[in-house]
C-alpha positions as CSV (number, residue, x, y, z in Angstrom):
1,M,-4.0,8.3,20.8
2,R,-6.1,11.2,22.0
3,F,-3.0,13.4,22.1
4,L,-2.1,12.5,18.5
5,S,-5.6,13.2,17.3
6,K,-5.5,16.7,18.9
7,I,-2.4,17.5,16.8
8,G,-3.9,16.1,13.6
9,V,-2.2,12.7,13.5
10,D,-4.5,9.7,12.9
11,L,-4.0,6.0,12.6
12,Y,-3.5,6.2,8.8
13,M,-0.7,8.7,9.2
14,L,1.0,6.5,11.9
15,L,0.8,3.5,9.6
16,L,2.2,5.5,6.7
17,L,5.1,6.7,8.8
18,A,5.7,3.2,10.1
19,S,5.8,1.8,6.5
20,V,8.4,4.5,5.5
21,G,10.4,3.6,8.6
22,F,10.3,-0.1,7.8
23,G,11.3,0.6,4.2
24,L,14.3,2.5,5.4
25,L,15.4,-0.1,7.9
26,L,14.7,-3.2,5.7
27,S,15.6,-1.9,2.3
28,A,15.8,-4.4,-0.5
29,Q,19.0,-4.7,-2.6
30,G,20.1,-6.4,-5.8
31,M,17.7,-8.7,-7.6
32,V,15.1,-8.5,-4.9
33,A,14.9,-4.7,-5.3
34,D,14.4,-5.1,-9.0
35,V,11.6,-7.7,-8.5
36,L,9.9,-5.6,-5.8
37,G,10.1,-2.5,-8.1
38,H,8.1,-4.4,-10.8
39,V,5.6,-5.7,-8.3
40,T,5.0,-2.3,-6.8
41,F,4.7,-0.7,-10.3
42,W,2.0,-3.2,-11.4
43,A,0.2,-3.1,-8.0
44,V,-0.2,0.7,-8.2
45,A,-1.2,0.4,-11.9
46,F,-3.8,-2.2,-11.0
47,L,-5.2,0.0,-8.1
48,F,-5.5,3.0,-10.4
49,F,-7.3,0.8,-13.0
50,L,-9.8,-0.4,-10.4
51,H,-10.4,3.1,-9.2
52,G,-10.9,4.4,-12.7
53,A,-13.1,1.6,-13.7
54,K,-15.1,1.9,-10.5
55,I,-14.8,-1.8,-9.8
56,D,-15.4,-2.8,-6.2
57,P,-12.3,-4.6,-4.9
58,R,-14.5,-7.0,-2.9
59,A,-16.2,-8.1,-6.1
60,I,-12.9,-8.8,-7.8
61,R,-11.7,-10.8,-4.7
62,N,-15.0,-12.8,-4.6
63,R,-14.7,-13.7,-8.3
64,L,-11.1,-14.7,-7.9
65,L,-11.9,-17.0,-5.0
66,N,-14.7,-18.8,-6.9
């Protein structure tokens, strides 16, 4: 890990590359791909809404669990 940090690669970058690799290896097809496309669209829209509204995600989670 120290070698990677010297060249500018951190844990976030490794996880990002791993997720791209998994996406390439385990790509969805057919109806599953359509459903996952909708799920990712709305997940990203929700995250941008939370960021723009300055709502703490922990507060949302706590309210949903009550």
